[in-house]
C-alpha positions in Angstrom: 181.5 91.6 163.5 183.4 94.8 162.9 184.4 95.8 159.4 188.0 96.8 158.6 188.3 100.6 158.1 189.3 101.3 154.4 192.7 102.9 153.9 192.7 106.7 153.6 195.3 109.2 152.7 196.5 111.5 155.5 196.6 115.0 153.9 199.3 116.1 156.2 201.6 113.2 155.2 200.6 112.6 151.6 203.8 114.5 150.6 206.9 115.3 152.6 207.8 118.9 153.3 210.6 119.8 150.8 214.1 119.7 152.3 215.6 122.9 150.8 218.6 123.4 153.1 217.7 127.1 153.0 219.2 127.6 149.5 218.0 130.2 147.0 218.4 129.3 143.3 219.0 131.5 140.3 215.9 133.0 138.7 213.6 132.4 136.9 213.9 128.8 138.3 213.6 125.5 136.5 212.7 121.9 137.2 216.3 120.8 136.5 217.7 123.3 139.0 215.4 122.2 141.8 216.2 118.6 141.2 220.0 118.9 140.8 220.7 121.5 143.4 218.1 120.5 146.1 217.2 116.9 145.2 213.5 117.8 145.6 211.6 117.0 142.4 208.1 118.5 142.5 205.4 115.9 142.0 203.5 116.7 138.8 201.5 113.4 138.9 203.9 111.5 136.7 203.4 108.3 138.7 200.0 108.9 140.1 197.6 110.7 137.8 195.1 108.5 136.0 192.9 110.0 133.3 189.3 109.0 132.6 188.7 110.7 129.3 187.1 113.8 130.7 188.8 116.1 128.1 188.7 113.7 125.2 189.9 115.4 121.9 189.9 118.9 123.4 192.6 121.5 122.6 194.2 123.3 125.5 196.6 126.2 125.5 198.6 126.6 128.7 200.9 129.6 129.5 203.8 128.8 131.7 203.4 125.2 130.9 207.0 124.0 131.1 207.3 123.5 134.9 205.5 123.6 138.2 201.7 123.9 138.1 201.7 124.4 134.4 203.5 121.1 133.8 201.1 119.2 136.1 198.1 120.7 134.3 199.5 119.8 130.9 200.2 116.2 132.1 196.7 115.8 133.6 195.0 117.4 130.5 196.8 115.0 128.2 196.0 112.0 130.3 192.3 113.1 130.1 192.6 113.1 126.3 193.5 116.7 125.3 196.1 118.0 122.9 198.2 120.7 124.5 200.0 123.8 123.4 202.5 125.2 125.9 204.4 128.4 126.1 207.4 129.3 128.3 210.3 131.8 128.4 213.1 131.3 125.9 215.9 129.4 127.5 213.7 127.0 129.4 213.7 124.6 126.5 214.8 121.6 128.5 211.8 121.9 130.8 209.5 122.5 127.8 210.7 119.4 126.0 210.2 117.3 129.2 206.6 118.6 129.5 206.0 117.8 125.8 207.3 114.3 126.3 204.8 113.8 129.1 202.0 114.9 126.8 203.1 112.7 124.0 203.6 109.7 126.2 200.0 110.1 127.0 199.2 109.7 123.3 198.4 113.3 122.7 199.9 116.0 120.5 202.1 118.8 122.0 203.0 122.2 120.6 205.8 124.2 122.1 205.9 127.9 121.5 208.7 129.7 123.5 208.4 133.4 123.9 207.8 136.5 126.1 204.2 137.0 127.1 204.9 140.6 128.1 204.8 141.3 124.3 201.3 141.7 122.9 202.6 140.6 119.5 203.9 137.3 120.9 200.5 136.7 122.6 198.8 137.1 119.3 201.4 134.8 117.6 200.9 132.2 120.3 197.2 132.0 119.8 197.5 132.0 116.0 200.1 129.2 116.0 197.9 127.1 118.3 194.9 127.6 116.0 197.0 126.8 112.9 198.2 123.6 114.5 195.0 122.3 116.2 192.2 124.2 114.4 190.7 125.7 117.6 191.2 126.4 121.3 188.8 124.8 123.7 190.5 125.5 127.0 192.8 128.5 127.8 194.8 128.3 131.0 196.5 131.6 131.9 199.0 130.2 134.3 202.3 132.1 133.6 203.3 134.5 136.4 206.3 136.4 137.7 207.1 137.3 141.3 210.2 138.5 143.2 210.0 138.9 146.9 211.3 142.1 148.4 211.8 141.9 152.1 211.9 145.7 152.3 208.4 146.0 150.9 207.2 148.8 148.6 210.5 150.8 149.0 212.4 148.0 147.3 210.0 147.4 144.4 211.5 149.1 141.3 209.5 150.4 138.4 211.2 147.8 136.3 210.0 145.0 138.6 206.5 146.4 138.8 206.3 146.6 135.0 207.4 143.0 134.6 205.0 141.7 137.3 202.0 143.6 135.9 202.7 142.7 132.2 203.3 139.1 132.9 200.5 138.5 135.3 197.8 140.9 134.1 198.5 142.3 130.7 199.4 138.9 129.2 196.2 137.4 130.7 194.1 140.2 129.2 195.8 139.9 125.7 195.5 136.1 125.7 191.8 136.2 126.5 191.1 138.9 124.0 192.9 137.0 121.2 191.6 133.6 122.1 187.8 134.3 122.5 187.1 134.7 118.8 188.5 131.1 118.3 186.5 129.6 121.2 183.2 127.9 120.5 180.3 127.3 122.9 181.5 124.9 125.6 184.9 126.5 125.8 186.4 127.7 129.0 189.1 129.9 130.4 190.9 129.1 133.7 193.1 131.8 135.3 195.7 131.1 138.0 195.2 133.5 141.0 196.6 132.9 144.4 196.0 132.9 148.2 197.9 136.2 147.9 194.8 137.7 146.3 193.1 138.0 149.7 196.0 137.5 152.2 198.8 139.5 150.7 202.4 139.2 152.0 204.1 142.6 152.4 207.2 141.3 150.5 205.0 140.3 147.6 202.9 143.5 147.4 203.1 143.9 143.6 202.5 140.2 142.9 199.5 140.0 145.4 198.0 143.1 143.7 197.9 141.3 140.3 196.5 138.1 141.8 193.6 140.1 143.3 193.1 141.7 139.9 192.9 138.3 138.3 190.0 137.4 140.5 188.1 140.5 139.6 188.9 140.1 135.9 187.7 136.5 136.1 184.3 137.4 137.5 183.8 140.3 135.1 184.8 138.3 132.0 182.6 135.4 133.2 179.5 137.6 133.1 180.5 139.0 129.7 180.9 135.7 127.9 178.3 133.5 129.6 175.7 134.2 126.9 178.3 132.8 124.4 178.4 129.5 126.3 181.9 130.1 127.6 182.9 129.7 131.2 185.6 131.6 133.1 186.9 130.5 136.4 190.1 130.7 138.5 192.2 128.5 140.7 193.9 130.1 143.8 196.9 128.0 144.9 198.5 128.4 148.3 202.1 127.6 148.9 202.9 125.1 146.2 206.4 123.6 145.7 207.5 124.8 142.2 210.8 126.1 140.8 209.5 129.7 141.2 209.7 129.4 145.0 213.4 128.8 145.6 214.3 131.1 142.7 212.3 134.1 143.9 212.2 134.0 147.7 214.8 134.5 150.5 216.5 131.3 151.6 215.1 131.5 155.1 211.5 131.7 153.8 212.1 128.9 151.4 213.1 126.6 154.2 209.8 127.1 156.1 207.6 127.4 152.9 204.1 126.0 153.5 204.5 125.2 157.1 202.2 128.0 158.1 199.2 126.2 156.5 196.7 124.2 158.7 197.9 121.1 156.9 201.5 122.1 157.9 203.3 121.6 154.6 203.7 122.9 151.1 201.5 121.5 148.4 202.6 119.8 145.2 201.7 120.7 141.6 199.8 117.5 141.1 197.5 118.5 144.0 196.5 121.6 142.1 196.1 120.1 138.6 192.9 118.3 139.6 191.2 121.6 140.2 192.0 122.7 136.6 190.8 119.4 135.2 187.5 119.8 137.1 187.0 123.4 135.8 187.9 122.4 132.2 185.5 119.4 132.2 181.7 119.1 131.8 181.5 118.2 135.5 181.7 121.9 136.3 179.2 123.0 133.6 177.2 125.1 136.0 180.2 126.9 137.5 181.5 130.2 136.2 183.0 133.3 137.7 184.2 131.3 140.7 187.6 130.8 142.4 188.6 127.3 143.7 191.2 127.6 146.5 193.9 124.9 146.8 195.7 126.2 149.8 196.2 123.6 152.5 193.5 125.2 154.5 194.4 128.9 154.2 191.2 130.8 153.5 190.7 132.7 150.3 187.9 135.3 150.6 187.1 138.1 148.2 
């Protein structure tokens, strides 16, 4: 007698490819603009993520936590039992409040600290406020990033853009780690958001790709430096993930086909990335440090 095959999820059809109609949105991009202008709400796990207490009573600080991958990570961490501090750019308060509600609906505390991470003083203030509110930081997620595609390549990248990309993606990460480590006890961890761009750079994202490669090297170096202190440092390298950053920073024709070049043939969703962060933040990955987990729909990440 043959047994019935259990139901499985087809990874190519788990989520539909976003229908963008080739529209580009105003930057920096928000969840509200994606939903109202395109009708394509990214999936952060609101209806699907189920926690199992893997981060019970931990304290997490997430940069860029108001939308996209940051929101999905905040939601997952809260449902796993963590209190969460979130920072985002001033003016994105609606998205920040929505993320805080998701955290609080999971029965955890949320702290919102809007500000500009390109300021070293703000990075210090952010860490100090988190410690003042929660007493410590167990998990630091350096997720905030800035990109602006330039179809003309290096000739079109201004010094102003280069400064913003470098300061948001690299300087802020350095400052956040430097300021957080004195407050982090043994068992703490840092998770940095890199990208498939770190090893497969797109010419129109040359400055952004450069920073994402730098994040991988920084992650591996810092992991060696703090291992003796019982602190782990890892990175997640997302591929094409459907977040507000995409329709706000890429040409309309590229937005329309975003993610279709992957072996799985579609863009990923923030909820599909958040599980990698949960794994790296939990005791399940206690023997992993200095590593990069790729969540790319099959695109290779090699460094």
